[in-house]
C-alpha positions as CSV (number, residue, x, y, z in Angstrom):
1,X,-160.2,-49.8,27.9
2,X,-158.9,-46.7,29.8
3,X,-158.3,-43.3,28.5
4,X,-156.9,-40.2,29.9
5,X,-157.2,-36.5,29.1
6,X,-154.6,-34.2,29.6
7,X,-156.4,-31.1,31.0
8,X,-156.4,-29.1,34.3
9,X,-159.8,-28.6,36.0
10,X,-159.8,-26.3,38.9
11,X,-161.4,-27.5,42.0
12,X,-165.4,-26.8,42.3
13,X,-165.7,-25.8,38.7
14,X,-166.7,-27.5,35.4
15,X,-165.3,-28.0,32.0
16,X,-166.6,-29.4,28.8
17,X,-165.1,-31.7,26.3
18,X,-166.1,-33.1,22.9
19,X,-164.8,-36.6,22.0
20,X,-164.9,-37.2,18.2
21,X,-163.2,-39.7,15.9
22,X,-160.0,-38.8,14.2
23,X,-158.3,-39.8,11.0
24,X,-154.8,-39.3,12.5
25,X,-153.1,-42.8,12.9
26,X,-152.3,-44.2,16.3
27,X,-148.5,-44.2,17.2
28,X,-148.5,-48.0,18.1
29,X,-144.7,-47.8,19.0
30,X,-145.5,-45.7,21.7
31,X,-148.0,-48.0,23.4
32,X,-146.7,-51.4,22.6
33,X,-145.9,-53.5,25.6
34,X,-142.5,-54.1,27.1
35,X,-140.9,-56.0,30.1
36,X,-139.9,-52.8,32.1
37,X,-140.2,-53.2,35.8
38,X,-140.0,-49.4,36.2
39,X,-142.4,-46.3,36.1
40,X,-140.9,-42.9,35.8
41,X,-142.0,-39.4,35.6
42,X,-140.3,-36.0,36.7
43,X,-141.3,-36.8,40.4
44,X,-140.6,-40.4,41.0
45,X,-138.8,-43.4,39.9
46,X,-140.7,-46.6,40.8
47,X,-139.1,-50.1,40.6
48,X,-140.4,-53.6,41.0
49,X,-137.6,-55.5,42.7
50,X,-136.9,-59.2,41.9
51,X,-138.1,-60.2,45.4
52,X,-141.5,-58.6,45.0
53,X,-140.7,-55.3,47.0
54,X,-141.3,-52.0,45.3
55,X,-138.8,-49.0,45.5
56,X,-140.2,-45.5,45.3
57,X,-137.4,-42.7,44.8
58,X,-138.1,-39.0,45.1
59,X,-136.0,-37.6,42.3
60,X,-136.0,-34.3,44.1
61,X,-134.2,-35.5,47.3
62,X,-133.1,-39.0,46.5
63,X,-135.2,-40.5,49.4
64,X,-136.4,-43.8,49.1
65,X,-139.6,-45.4,50.2
66,X,-140.5,-49.4,50.1
67,X,-143.7,-51.2,49.9
68,X,-145.4,-54.3,48.5
69,X,-144.1,-56.4,51.3
70,X,-147.4,-58.3,52.0
71,X,-147.9,-60.1,55.4
72,X,-150.6,-62.6,56.3
73,X,-151.1,-63.8,60.0
74,X,-153.5,-65.6,61.9
75,X,-156.5,-64.0,63.6
76,X,-158.5,-65.8,66.4
77,X,-160.3,-62.6,67.2
78,X,-163.7,-61.5,66.1
79,X,-165.7,-58.4,64.7
80,X,-164.6,-56.4,67.8
81,X,-160.8,-57.2,68.3
82,X,-157.8,-58.7,66.5
83,X,-156.1,-61.5,68.5
84,X,-153.0,-63.3,67.5
85,X,-153.2,-67.1,67.9
86,X,-151.0,-68.5,70.6
87,X,-148.9,-70.3,68.1
88,X,-148.8,-67.9,64.8
89,X,-147.5,-68.6,61.3
90,X,-146.6,-65.4,59.4
91,X,-146.6,-65.7,55.7
92,X,-145.0,-62.9,53.5
93,X,-144.9,-62.1,49.7
94,X,-141.0,-62.0,49.9
95,X,-139.8,-64.1,46.8
96,X,-143.4,-64.9,45.7
97,X,-143.5,-62.5,42.7
98,X,-144.1,-64.5,39.6
99,X,-144.7,-61.9,36.7
100,X,-144.5,-58.2,36.0
101,X,-146.6,-57.0,33.0
102,X,-146.9,-53.5,31.5
103,X,-150.6,-52.7,31.1
104,X,-150.6,-49.1,30.3
105,X,-147.9,-47.1,28.4
106,X,-149.1,-43.9,27.3
107,X,-148.1,-40.3,27.3
108,X,-150.2,-39.6,30.2
109,X,-150.1,-42.5,32.2
110,X,-148.0,-45.8,32.8
111,X,-148.9,-48.9,34.8
112,X,-147.4,-52.3,35.7
113,X,-149.2,-55.2,37.1
114,X,-147.2,-57.6,39.6
115,X,-148.6,-60.8,40.2
116,X,-147.8,-62.8,43.4
117,X,-148.8,-66.4,44.7
118,X,-148.8,-66.8,48.5
119,X,-149.2,-70.2,50.1
120,X,-151.5,-69.5,53.0
121,X,-152.9,-71.7,55.9
122,X,-156.7,-72.4,55.4
123,X,-157.7,-71.7,58.8
124,X,-157.2,-72.3,62.7
125,X,-156.9,-75.7,64.4
126,X,-156.6,-76.8,68.0
127,X,-159.5,-74.4,69.3
128,X,-158.1,-71.5,67.5
129,X,-154.6,-71.6,69.3
130,X,-152.6,-72.2,66.0
131,X,-152.8,-72.0,62.1
132,X,-153.3,-75.2,60.2
133,X,-150.6,-77.1,58.5
134,X,-153.0,-77.5,55.5
135,X,-152.4,-74.5,53.0
136,X,-153.9,-73.1,49.8
137,X,-152.7,-70.6,47.1
138,X,-153.6,-67.1,47.5
139,X,-153.1,-65.0,44.4
140,X,-152.4,-61.3,44.6
141,X,-152.3,-58.8,41.7
142,X,-151.0,-55.4,42.4
143,X,-151.3,-52.5,39.9
144,X,-148.9,-49.5,40.2
145,X,-150.0,-46.4,38.2
146,X,-147.9,-43.4,37.8
147,X,-149.5,-40.3,36.0
148,X,-147.1,-38.2,33.9
149,X,-147.8,-34.9,36.0
150,X,-148.3,-36.5,39.4
151,X,-146.0,-37.2,42.6
152,X,-148.6,-39.8,43.8
153,X,-148.0,-43.4,43.2
154,X,-151.6,-45.1,42.8
155,X,-152.0,-48.7,43.8
156,X,-154.7,-51.2,43.4
157,X,-154.4,-54.7,45.0
158,X,-156.8,-57.6,44.1
159,X,-156.6,-60.6,46.3
160,X,-158.6,-63.9,45.9
161,X,-159.3,-65.0,49.4
162,X,-160.4,-68.6,50.2
163,X,-158.9,-68.9,53.7
164,X,-160.5,-68.1,57.2
165,X,-159.5,-66.3,60.4
166,X,-156.4,-64.4,59.2
167,X,-155.3,-60.7,58.7
168,X,-153.8,-59.4,55.6
169,X,-151.5,-56.4,55.6
170,X,-149.0,-54.4,53.3
171,X,-145.9,-52.8,54.7
172,X,-144.5,-49.3,54.1
173,X,-141.1,-48.2,55.3
174,X,-138.0,-46.0,54.8
175,X,-134.2,-46.5,54.9
176,X,-134.3,-44.2,58.0
177,X,-137.5,-44.6,59.9
178,X,-139.3,-41.5,61.4
179,X,-140.0,-40.9,65.0
180,X,-143.8,-40.1,64.7
181,X,-146.8,-40.8,63.0
182,X,-150.0,-39.0,61.9
183,X,-153.5,-39.9,60.9
184,X,-156.5,-38.0,59.8
185,X,-159.9,-38.1,61.8
186,X,-163.1,-36.6,60.3
187,X,-162.1,-33.2,61.4
188,X,-158.4,-33.2,62.5
189,X,-154.9,-34.6,61.6
190,X,-153.5,-36.2,64.8
191,X,-149.8,-36.4,65.4
192,X,-148.2,-38.8,68.0
193,X,-144.7,-40.3,68.7
194,X,-144.3,-43.9,67.4
195,X,-143.1,-45.0,70.7
196,X,-144.7,-43.8,73.9
197,X,-145.7,-45.2,77.4
198,X,-148.8,-47.2,77.7
199,X,-151.6,-45.2,79.2
200,X,-154.2,-48.1,79.7
201,X,-155.5,-48.9,83.2
202,X,-153.9,-52.3,84.0
203,X,-157.4,-53.4,85.3
204,X,-158.9,-52.9,82.0
205,X,-160.0,-56.3,80.3
206,X,-158.5,-55.5,76.9
207,X,-154.8,-55.0,75.8
208,X,-154.0,-51.6,74.5
209,X,-154.8,-51.7,70.7
210,X,-151.9,-51.2,68.3
211,X,-154.2,-50.5,65.3
212,X,-155.1,-46.9,64.7
213,X,-157.9,-45.4,62.6
214,X,-157.4,-43.4,59.6
215,X,-160.0,-41.1,57.7
216,X,-158.3,-41.3,54.2
217,X,-154.6,-40.6,55.0
218,X,-152.0,-41.5,57.5
219,X,-148.1,-41.6,57.3
220,X,-144.8,-41.6,59.1
221,X,-143.0,-38.3,59.9
222,X,-139.6,-37.0,61.5
223,X,-141.2,-35.8,64.7
224,X,-144.7,-34.4,65.8
225,X,-143.7,-30.9,64.7
226,X,-142.1,-31.9,61.3
227,X,-144.2,-33.0,58.6
228,X,-141.4,-34.6,56.6
229,X,-141.7,-38.2,55.5
230,X,-144.2,-40.2,53.5
231,X,-148.1,-40.5,53.4
232,X,-150.5,-43.3,52.5
233,X,-154.1,-42.3,51.3
234,X,-156.8,-44.8,51.2
235,X,-160.2,-45.3,50.0
236,X,-162.3,-46.9,52.6
237,X,-159.3,-48.9,54.3
238,X,-159.5,-47.6,57.8
239,X,-157.0,-49.5,59.9
240,X,-153.3,-49.2,60.3
241,X,-150.5,-49.8,62.7
242,X,-146.9,-48.8,63.3
243,X,-143.7,-50.9,63.8
244,X,-140.0,-50.1,64.4
245,X,-139.3,-49.7,60.6
246,X,-142.4,-48.2,59.3
247,X,-146.1,-48.7,59.0
248,X,-148.6,-51.5,58.2
249,X,-151.8,-51.0,56.4
250,X,-154.4,-53.7,57.3
251,X,-156.1,-54.6,53.9
252,X,-158.6,-57.0,55.5
253,X,-159.4,-59.1,58.7
254,X,-161.3,-62.4,58.2
255,X,-163.0,-63.6,61.1
256,X,-166.2,-65.7,61.7
257,X,-167.8,-64.4,64.9
258,X,-169.1,-61.2,66.6
259,X,-167.5,-62.5,69.7
260,X,-164.7,-65.1,69.3
261,X,-165.2,-68.5,70.6
262,X,-161.4,-69.0,70.9
263,X,-159.1,-68.2,73.7
264,X,-158.1,-64.4,73.2
265,X,-154.6,-63.2,73.6
266,X,-155.9,-59.7,73.4
267,X,-158.6,-59.7,76.1
268,X,-159.4,-61.4,79.4
269,X,-162.9,-62.4,78.4
270,X,-165.1,-62.3,75.2
271,X,-166.8,-59.1,74.2
272,X,-170.3,-60.2,73.6
273,X,-172.4,-63.1,72.4
274,X,-170.8,-65.8,70.1
275,X,-172.8,-65.1,67.0
276,X,-171.5,-66.6,63.7
277,X,-170.8,-64.2,61.0
278,X,-169.5,-66.3,58.1
279,X,-169.7,-63.2,55.6
280,X,-167.1,-61.6,57.8
281,X,-164.6,-64.4,56.4
282,X,-164.1,-62.1,53.4
283,X,-163.9,-64.9,51.0
284,X,-164.1,-64.1,47.4
285,X,-162.4,-61.5,45.1
286,X,-161.4,-58.4,47.1
287,X,-159.9,-55.1,45.6
288,X,-158.3,-52.3,47.5
289,X,-157.3,-48.9,46.3
290,X,-154.7,-46.7,48.0
291,X,-151.9,-44.3,47.1
292,X,-148.3,-43.4,48.5
293,X,-146.4,-40.0,48.2
294,X,-143.6,-38.1,49.8
295,X,-144.2,-35.2,52.0
296,X,-142.6,-32.2,53.6
297,X,-145.4,-30.2,55.1
298,X,-149.1,-30.4,56.5
299,X,-150.0,-28.6,53.2
300,X,-148.6,-31.5,51.2
301,X,-150.8,-33.9,53.2
302,X,-153.9,-31.9,52.7
303,X,-153.6,-31.2,48.9
304,X,-152.3,-34.5,47.8
305,X,-154.7,-36.6,49.7
306,X,-157.5,-34.5,48.5
307,X,-156.3,-34.7,44.8
308,X,-156.3,-38.6,45.2
309,X,-159.4,-39.0,47.1
310,X,-161.8,-36.4,45.8
311,X,-162.1,-37.7,42.3
312,X,-164.0,-35.3,39.7
313,X,-167.7,-36.3,39.1
314,X,-168.6,-37.1,35.4
315,X,-171.8,-35.2,34.5
316,X,-173.5,-34.9,31.4
317,X,-175.5,-31.9,30.0
318,X,-176.8,-30.4,27.0
319,X,-176.3,-26.8,26.0
320,X,-173.7,-24.2,27.8
321,X,-171.3,-25.1,30.5
322,X,-172.3,-24.6,34.2
323,X,-170.6,-21.7,35.9
324,X,-168.5,-22.1,39.0
325,X,-170.5,-20.9,41.9
326,X,-167.4,-20.4,44.1
327,X,-163.7,-21.4,44.6
328,X,-161.8,-21.8,47.8
329,X,-158.1,-21.0,48.2
330,X,-156.5,-22.2,51.2
331,X,-153.1,-23.8,52.7
332,X,-154.1,-26.3,55.4
333,X,-157.9,-25.9,55.5
334,X,-160.1,-28.4,53.8
335,X,-163.8,-28.2,52.3
336,X,-165.8,-30.8,54.4
337,X,-169.3,-30.0,52.9
338,X,-171.1,-27.9,50.3
339,X,-174.8,-28.1,50.8
340,X,-178.3,-26.5,50.7
341,X,-179.1,-24.8,54.0
342,X,-181.4,-26.9,56.2
343,X,-184.0,-23.9,56.4
344,X,-184.1,-21.8,53.2
345,X,-182.3,-21.4,49.8
346,X,-178.9,-20.4,51.1
347,X,-175.8,-22.4,50.4
348,X,-173.6,-23.7,53.5
349,X,-169.9,-24.2,53.1
350,X,-168.1,-26.1,56.0
351,X,-164.4,-25.8,56.3
352,X,-161.8,-27.3,58.7
353,X,-158.3,-26.3,59.5
354,X,-156.0,-29.1,60.3
355,X,-153.1,-26.8,61.5
356,X,-152.2,-25.4,64.6
357,X,-151.8,-22.0,63.1
358,X,-154.6,-19.9,61.6
359,X,-155.1,-20.2,57.9
360,X,-156.4,-17.3,55.7
361,X,-159.0,-18.7,53.4
362,X,-160.2,-16.7,50.4
363,X,-163.6,-17.7,48.9
364,X,-164.2,-16.2,45.5
365,X,-167.7,-16.0,44.4
366,X,-169.4,-15.9,41.0
367,X,-170.5,-12.6,40.2
368,X,-174.0,-11.7,41.0
369,X,-174.9,-15.1,42.5
370,X,-174.7,-14.3,46.2
371,X,-175.8,-11.2,48.1
372,X,-174.8,-12.0,51.6
373,X,-172.2,-14.0,53.6
374,X,-172.5,-14.9,57.1
375,X,-170.5,-16.8,59.8
376,X,-172.7,-19.6,61.3
377,X,-172.8,-22.2,64.1
378,X,-172.6,-25.7,63.2
379,X,-176.4,-25.7,63.5
380,X,-176.6,-23.1,60.8
381,X,-177.5,-20.3,63.2
382,X,-176.2,-16.9,61.8
383,X,-173.7,-15.2,64.2
384,X,-172.1,-12.3,62.1
385,X,-172.1,-10.9,58.5
386,X,-168.8,-11.2,56.5
387,X,-168.3,-8.4,53.9
388,X,-168.1,-9.4,50.2
389,X,-165.6,-7.2,48.5
390,X,-165.2,-7.4,44.8
391,X,-166.9,-11.1,45.0
392,X,-164.1,-12.2,47.3
393,X,-164.7,-13.4,51.0
394,X,-161.7,-13.7,53.4
395,X,-162.2,-15.5,56.7
396,X,-159.3,-16.6,59.3
397,X,-159.9,-20.3,60.0
398,X,-158.3,-20.6,63.2
399,X,-155.8,-23.5,64.6
400,X,-157.8,-26.8,64.5
401,X,-161.1,-24.9,63.9
402,X,-164.4,-25.8,62.1
403,X,-165.9,-22.9,60.4
404,X,-169.3,-22.8,58.8
405,X,-170.3,-20.2,56.4
406,X,-173.8,-19.3,54.8
407,X,-174.0,-17.6,51.3
408,X,-177.5,-16.0,50.6
409,X,-178.6,-16.3,47.0
410,X,-179.3,-12.9,45.2
411,X,-183.0,-12.5,44.6
């Protein structure tokens, strides 16, 4: 059984709660199940449509975003590359929605569970050139959750996979597609037009890949200098690609070799030895977590993806509540590390600014905890001291820059 607590906890801080029994009766009418296909709060209206698609509408702008069109296609590739079979069979979830069930209906969160059944080819035939005529049922259960005070729709998709050599994706698209996309790397957010000329050398053995990486968030925007559109934040799901109408997130690829034994449409020759990897067929129960939200700025991307990805830790302790060592206030700058210095007892704070403009970052320190602040290299070599004024440190994090700070503990 899940529970939610309606409380705001600042970043890099602690709070303490006591949970105890109550004689107050539960309002069962509030939590009783119903057959609603909608989730709603002051930010979003989410509707499960009869054909299985999900419509997400921003109440502020009226803009609509669609998802939950699942797509399964053949994959004769390997652990290195995706390769479409010569004759492919694409299976989608359109029309396969069977049930919609309300599973949470409280004052802080509501959730519905959508259940689909897809009929999927069991594997490849004719030396990997086409998908089999033999099919099996693939159950897909998708939980949509909307917190009362959140503009982020959280999604959990569970798939029971018993098929081989295929790729499973989920689509995201708007009524009016954007012209560009963005994706996060470990220390940058990259923007690029959706359609651009190929730069690959024609003599190269591999086709230019359509798939792109993402380090926790990607999305579609109006153009490369206007962050207006939508974003998808993922927990450990690192591949997506664009198409004319929108974007596709690859939930999994199921393949059986390090280098494919089948003829490849994406490469002129195999990439390595044909070693079997049966575990890479991804059979069994698979669970994927991701979220979607509307954006209008780079700040939206940074703040909302962080709020989804960086879940608070649950800690237990006896006695008094720990005090917050420091807090960070920024617009487009993210904390990437807080750690003990490699040599000494100092604290290292590492920041990255994703913007092409400088961001003035303010770091408030707990009174009396630190005696000195320094700018450092990434190797933690001190470069210059930064003044601490009224327990506040200000640092300009330059465009697309990584900044490392060292805070020396008071003796």
